[in-house]
C-alpha positions in Angstrom: -23.0 43.6 -14.8 -26.0 41.3 -14.9 -28.6 42.9 -17.0 -26.5 44.4 -19.3 -24.7 43.3 -22.4 -20.8 42.9 -22.0 -18.1 40.4 -23.0 -18.8 37.1 -20.8 -15.3 36.7 -20.5 -14.5 39.2 -18.2 -13.0 38.9 -14.9 -15.9 38.1 -12.3 -17.3 41.1 -10.9 -15.9 42.5 -7.6 -18.4 44.8 -5.4 -18.0 47.5 -7.4 -19.7 45.8 -10.5 -23.0 46.0 -8.2 -23.2 49.6 -8.7 -25.4 51.5 -11.5 -23.7 51.0 -14.9 -23.0 54.0 -17.3 -25.8 55.8 -19.0 -24.5 54.6 -22.4 -24.6 51.2 -22.0 -27.7 49.5 -23.8 -30.4 47.8 -22.1 -31.7 44.5 -22.8 -35.2 43.4 -22.7 -36.2 42.0 -19.3 -37.2 38.1 -19.0 -41.0 38.1 -17.9 -41.7 35.1 -15.4 -44.9 33.2 -15.7 -45.0 31.0 -12.8 -43.6 27.9 -11.7 -44.1 24.6 -13.9 -45.6 21.1 -13.1 -48.4 22.7 -11.3 -46.5 24.5 -8.6 -47.1 27.7 -7.1 -45.0 30.6 -5.6 -46.2 32.7 -2.7 -44.6 35.8 -3.3 -46.4 37.5 -0.9 -45.5 35.4 1.8 -41.8 35.9 1.1 -42.2 39.8 0.4 -38.7 40.7 2.2 -37.1 38.1 -0.3 -39.0 39.4 -3.2 -37.7 42.4 -2.3 -34.1 41.9 -2.2 -33.8 39.1 -4.6 -36.3 39.3 -7.7 -34.7 41.9 -9.5 -31.1 40.8 -9.6 -32.5 37.5 -10.5 -34.7 38.7 -13.6 -31.3 40.9 -14.9 -29.5 37.4 -14.4 -31.9 35.5 -16.4 -32.4 38.1 -19.1 -28.6 38.6 -19.3 -28.2 35.1 -19.8 -30.9 34.7 -22.7 -29.4 37.4 -24.6 -26.2 35.6 -25.0 -27.9 32.3 -25.7 -26.8 30.6 -22.5 -28.1 27.0 -21.9 -26.9 26.7 -18.5 -26.8 28.8 -15.5 -24.6 28.0 -12.6 -24.9 29.7 -9.3 -22.1 28.4 -6.9 -21.1 29.3 -3.3 -17.5 30.1 -2.7 -15.7 31.4 0.2 -18.0 34.4 1.2 -19.6 35.0 -1.9 -21.6 33.3 -4.6 -20.1 32.6 -8.3 -22.0 33.2 -11.6 -21.3 31.5 -14.8 -22.8 31.1 -17.8 -22.5 28.1 -20.3 -22.6 29.3 -24.0 -22.3 26.3 -26.7 -20.8 24.3 -24.1 -18.2 26.7 -23.0 -18.5 28.3 -19.2 -18.1 32.3 -19.0 -17.6 33.5 -15.6 -20.5 36.4 -15.0 -20.1 37.6 -11.8 -18.7 37.1 -7.9 -21.4 38.8 -5.6 -21.2 39.3 -1.8 -22.6 36.2 0.5 -26.0 38.3 1.6 -27.0 39.1 -2.2 -26.0 35.7 -3.5 -28.0 34.0 -0.8 -31.1 36.3 -1.6 -30.4 35.4 -5.5 -30.4 31.6 -4.9 -33.6 31.8 -2.5 -35.7 33.9 -4.8 -34.9 31.2 -7.7 -35.9 28.6 -5.8 -39.2 30.3 -4.8 -39.7 31.6 -8.7 -39.7 27.5 -9.4 -42.2 26.9 -6.9 -39.6 25.2 -4.4 -39.3 26.0 -0.6 -36.6 28.6 -0.2 -36.3 27.5 3.4 -35.2 24.1 2.6 -31.8 24.2 2.4 -30.4 20.9 3.2 -32.8 18.6 0.7 -32.0 18.3 -3.2 -35.1 20.0 -4.8 -36.0 20.1 -8.6 -38.4 22.6 -10.2 -39.0 24.9 -13.1 -39.5 28.3 -14.2 -42.2 29.4 -16.9 -40.7 32.7 -18.6 -40.9 34.6 -22.2 -38.0 36.4 -23.5 -38.1 38.6 -26.6 -41.7 37.0 -27.6 -40.1 33.4 -27.5 -41.3 31.1 -24.5 -38.8 29.2 -22.3 -38.8 26.8 -19.7 -36.1 27.0 -16.9 -35.3 23.6 -15.3 -34.1 24.4 -11.9 -32.1 22.0 -9.7 -30.9 22.8 -6.0 -28.5 20.9 -4.5 -26.7 21.2 -0.6 -23.0 21.7 -0.7 -20.8 19.6 2.0 -18.9 22.9 2.2 -21.8 24.7 3.3 -24.6 26.6 1.1 -26.4 25.5 -2.3 -25.8 25.4 -6.0 -28.2 25.8 -8.6 -28.3 24.7 -12.1 -30.6 26.5 -14.3 -31.3 24.7 -17.5 -32.7 26.8 -20.5 -35.3 25.4 -22.9 -36.0 27.4 -25.9 -39.7 26.2 -26.6 -39.6 27.4 -29.9 -36.7 24.9 -31.0 -37.9 21.2 -30.8 -35.3 18.4 -30.8 -37.3 15.3 -30.9 -36.8 14.0 -34.2 -33.6 12.5 -36.0 -33.5 15.4 -38.4 -33.6 18.1 -35.4 -30.5 16.8 -34.0 -28.3 15.6 -37.3 -28.9 11.8 -36.6 -27.2 10.4 -39.3 -29.4 8.2 -41.8 -27.1 5.3 -41.1 -27.8 5.2 -37.4 -31.6 5.8 -37.9 -31.7 2.8 -40.3 -29.7 0.6 -37.9 -32.4 1.9 -35.1 -35.1 0.4 -37.5 -33.4 -3.0 -38.2 -33.1 -3.3 -34.5 -36.5 -2.7 -33.7 -38.0 -4.4 -36.3 -36.8 -7.5 -34.6 -39.5 -6.8 -31.7 -36.8 -7.8 -29.4 -33.5 -6.6 -27.7 -32.0 -3.5 -25.8 -30.9 -0.3 -27.3 -29.4 2.1 -25.0 -28.1 5.6 -25.0 -25.6 7.3 -22.8 -23.1 10.0 -22.4 -21.6 12.5 -19.9 -23.5 15.2 -18.3 -24.6 18.0 -20.3 -23.9 15.9 -23.7 -27.9 15.9 -24.4 -28.5 12.0 -23.6 -31.9 12.4 -22.8 -32.5 14.3 -25.5 -30.9 11.7 -27.8 -32.9 9.0 -26.2 -36.2 10.7 -27.3 -34.8 11.3 -30.8 -33.7 7.2 -30.8 -37.5 6.3 -30.2 -38.6 8.6 -32.7 -36.4 7.0 -35.4 -38.6 3.5 -34.6 -41.4 3.6 -37.5 -44.6 4.1 -35.7 -46.8 2.9 -38.4 -45.2 -0.5 -38.6 -44.7 -1.3 -34.9 -46.6 -0.3 -31.8 -44.4 1.9 -29.2 -45.2 2.6 -25.7 -44.0 4.7 -23.1 -43.2 4.0 -19.5 -40.6 7.0 -19.0 -41.5 10.0 -16.9 -39.8 13.1 -18.6 -42.1 16.1 -17.9 -42.4 18.6 -20.9 -41.1 16.0 -23.3 -43.6 15.4 -26.0 -43.5 12.0 -27.7 -45.3 11.6 -31.4 -47.1 8.6 -32.1 -46.1 7.1 -28.8 -48.9 5.6 -26.4 -48.4 6.4 -22.4 -48.5 3.6 -20.1 -49.1 3.7 -16.5 -48.6 0.7 -14.6 -51.5 -0.7 -12.7 -51.1 0.0 -8.7 -49.2 -2.6 -7.0 -48.0 -4.4 -10.3 -44.4 -4.7 -10.1 -42.2 -4.5 -13.6 -43.0 -8.2 -14.6 -46.7 -7.7 -14.6 -46.4 -4.6 -16.5 -44.5 -5.9 -19.2 -47.0 -8.9 -19.3 -49.8 -6.4 -19.8 -47.7 -4.7 -22.6 -46.9 -8.1 -24.5 -51.0 -8.8 -24.3 -51.4 -5.1 -26.2 -48.9 -6.6 -28.9 -46.3 -3.8 -27.8 -43.2 -4.0 -29.8 -41.0 -1.1 -28.4 -41.4 -0.1 -24.5 -39.5 3.2 -23.9 -38.3 3.4 -20.2 -36.9 5.7 -17.4 -33.1 5.4 -17.1 -31.6 2.3 -16.4 -30.2 2.5 -13.0 -31.3 -0.3 -10.7 -29.6 -3.9 -11.3 -32.8 -5.7 -10.4 -34.6 -3.4 -13.1 -32.0 -3.8 -15.8 -31.9 -7.7 -14.8 -36.1 -7.7 -15.7 -35.4 -5.9 -18.7 -33.1 -8.3 -20.1 -35.0 -11.2 -19.2 -37.9 -9.8 -21.5 -35.6 -8.5 -24.3 -36.4 -11.8 -26.4 -40.2 -10.8 -26.2 -39.7 -7.1 -26.3 -37.7 -4.2 -27.7 -36.2 -1.5 -25.2 -34.8 2.0 -25.5 -33.3 3.5 -22.6 -30.9 5.6 -20.8 -28.1 4.7 -19.1 -26.0 6.2 -16.6 -22.2 6.1 -18.4 -20.0 8.6 -20.3 -19.1 6.2 -23.0 -20.7 3.2 -24.6 -17.8 1.4 -23.9 -18.2 2.0 -20.0 -22.2 1.0 -20.4 -21.3 -2.2 -21.9 -18.9 -2.7 -18.6 -21.6 -1.3 -16.1 -24.1 -3.8 -18.0 -21.6 -6.9 -17.3 -21.2 -5.7 -13.5 -25.2 -5.8 -13.0 -26.3 -8.7 -15.0 -23.1 -10.8 -16.3 -21.6 -11.0 -20.0 -24.0 -13.9 -21.3 -27.3 -11.9 -20.6 -25.4 -8.4 -22.1 -24.5 -10.9 -25.2 -28.1 -12.1 -25.7 -30.0 -9.1 -25.1 -28.2 -6.1 -26.1 -28.2 -4.4 -29.9 -26.4 -1.4 -29.4 -25.2 1.5 -27.6 -25.4 5.0 -28.9 -24.0 8.3 -27.6 -23.1 11.6 -28.8 -20.4 14.5 -28.2 -21.6 18.5 -28.9 -19.0 20.4 -30.5 -19.5 23.9 -31.5 -21.0 24.8 -34.9 -19.1 27.4 -37.0 -20.6 31.1 -37.4 -22.3 30.7 -41.0 -21.7 34.3 -41.4 -18.1 34.6 -41.1 -16.4 31.1 -41.4 -14.0 30.9 -43.9 -13.7 28.5 -46.9 -10.1 26.9 -47.5 -8.4 24.2 -50.0 -7.0 21.1 -47.8 -3.7 20.4 -49.1 -3.1 16.7 -50.1 -1.2 16.0 -47.3 -3.8 16.9 -44.9 -6.4 15.2 -46.8 -4.1 12.1 -46.3 -3.6 12.7 -42.8 -7.1 13.1 -42.0 -8.4 10.0 -44.1 -10.6 12.3 -46.3 -11.1 11.6 -50.1 -8.3 13.2 -52.1 -11.2 14.9 -54.2 -12.3 17.0 -51.3 -12.1 20.4 -52.4 -13.1 22.8 -49.6 -12.9 22.7 -45.7 -14.2 25.5 -43.3 -12.3 27.3 -40.2 -12.5 30.5 -38.2 -11.7 33.8 -39.6 -8.1 34.9 -39.8 -7.4 37.5 -37.3 -6.4 40.8 -38.9 -2.6 41.9 -39.2 -1.4 43.2 -36.1 0.2 46.2 -37.5 -2.8 47.3 -39.2 -4.7 49.4 -37.1 -7.4 50.3 -39.6 -8.5 46.6 -40.2 -11.7 45.8 -38.9 -11.7 43.1 -35.9 -13.3 39.8 -36.2 -15.9 41.1 -33.8 -16.5 44.0 -36.0 -16.5 41.9 -38.8 -19.3 39.8 -37.7 -22.4 41.0 -35.5 -23.7 37.4 -35.4 -21.3 35.6 -33.2 -19.4 38.7 -31.9 -16.0 37.1 -33.4 -16.6 34.4 -31.0 -16.6 32.8 -33.9 -19.2 29.7 -33.3 -22.7 30.0 -33.1 -24.5 26.8 -31.8 -23.6 23.4 -31.5 -23.5 20.3 -34.1 -23.5 16.7 -32.6 -21.0 13.9 -33.4 -22.5 10.5 -32.8 -21.0 7.0 -31.7 -22.7 3.3 -31.7 -21.3 0.3 -30.3 -23.2 -2.3 -32.0 -23.2 -6.4 -30.9 -21.5 -7.8 -33.8 -20.2 -11.2 -33.6 -16.6 -10.1 -33.1 -18.0 -7.7 -30.2 -19.8 -10.7 -28.6 -16.4 -12.5 -28.6 -14.6 -9.9 -27.2 -17.1 -9.5 -24.1 -17.0 -13.3 -23.7 -13.2 -12.9 -23.7 -13.4 -10.3 -20.6 -14.6 -7.1 -22.3 -11.3 -5.2 -22.5 -11.6 -1.7 -23.1 -8.9 -1.5 -25.6 -10.1 -4.8 -27.3 -13.6 -3.1 -27.5 -12.6 -0.3 -29.2 -10.1 -2.1 -31.4 -13.2 -4.3 -32.5 -15.4 -1.2 -33.1 -13.2 0.0 -35.6 -12.5 -3.6 -37.5 -16.5 -3.7 -37.6 -16.3 -0.3 -39.3 -18.5 1.1 -36.6 -19.8 5.1 -36.3 -16.9 6.3 -33.8 -17.0 10.2 -32.5 -13.7 10.6 -34.6 -15.1 9.2 -37.6 -18.3 11.3 -37.2 -16.3 14.5 -36.6 -14.7 14.4 -40.0 -18.3 14.2 -41.6 -19.3 17.7 -40.0 -16.4 18.8 -40.9 -16.3 18.1 -44.6 -20.1 19.5 -44.2 -18.8 22.9 -43.1 -20.5 22.5 -39.7 -17.5 22.9 -37.8 -13.6 23.3 -37.9 -10.6 20.9 -37.4 -9.3 23.5 -34.5 -12.7 23.2 -33.0 -12.6 19.1 -33.3 -9.2 19.2 -31.7 -10.4 21.5 -29.2 -13.3 19.1 -28.3 -11.3 15.6 -28.0 -8.1 17.1 -26.6 -9.5 20.4 -24.5 -6.0 20.5 -22.7 -3.7 20.2 -25.8 -5.7 22.6 -28.2 -4.8 26.1 -27.9 -7.9 28.1 -26.9 -8.7 31.3 -28.6 -9.5 34.3 -26.4 -13.5 34.3 -26.5 -15.3 37.6 -26.6 -18.5 36.6 -26.2 -21.8 38.6 -26.7 -24.2 36.9 -28.6 -27.0 39.0 -29.5 -30.2 38.2 -28.3 -31.5 36.2 -31.1 -33.4 32.5 -31.4 -31.8 29.7 -32.8 
């Protein structure tokens, strides 16, 4: 029931789920909408009928999502209904399946609250809602996309404004990666790229990478457009009207710029220009690719292998996995064969895992849900990042010159002892941040046995 706390892995609600809940169900605090973001307006009076039918259900949905720590809300049209899913710690949970009329009202109401045109249903629209819940400020970033099969799909990304993730320490970026970024940018030349699949936090990682540059030694300028993102010790640069990218880079050189932060690289002409200037300026930017190897192959398609070899310095990515709940994770002593199989030091004395379920033949034993109030037995709370960094070593340059075979590139990363996701996964396991089971699930989601989730996170701020 939207607006009531209940297990998030229940089957989608049918029509009966829209009836008033039992009186003994605990109420949760309701979100306070404070208007659209980006200077837009929401004319509620002009859409009084829509407000009457859609405002309360949307408020209950958002309140329910925030109480469960959902970082993404998906509203998706299906046959004669609208399905709602919350994504919590990277895992999707079905919440409701609503009749088409009620679903349409919620879709259009969400658009109205975000300052979008609720009557425009054939164009992509992006906006945002400023909100407050339980005393915590939030930005709800709304992305509306029409579907070929009819209807619209809305994705709401939840940003807790009290949780700032812009510095290396905020995301757990290893010191070794930060030092390598500093070494590369100290040359005042070359391109450092950040990539990752959707929902992997690549934009956040690009900001973190930029903040790895020493601002007291190097002059850093921003040409990217990231609404709501604050950059520290970085000077904004606006191109002059009529100036192309070459003229803008020339102006930055005259201002003695060292490092330039760019919007995501998607246009081959822009990429060519960036690499043409990569011997005079250092660049940090995001690129649309799922892995560093895919990013290198995309660059080769755009500008050729020689330019990539000359200008590229490194490609960085991250993968988010669930963090073990600190209140209920269990320590265990790993056996020597396990340590050897994982490649961990033999002196590793303790690892952590999810708590063991109570014996099924003991009806008096407390369930995991009863033992841990914080995670409600999931037994994960939040996420932790694993990192990978492909660097342009001499060996990697040779592999690229010979055709950039993906298997050969991966083999070269291992030979050069570069940081890989698999290697970094062992780091966070040894730290006790996650479990071996979670790493197995993240790298082989189809092969790892999933534990049934009874996800009912409390409305706490991370």
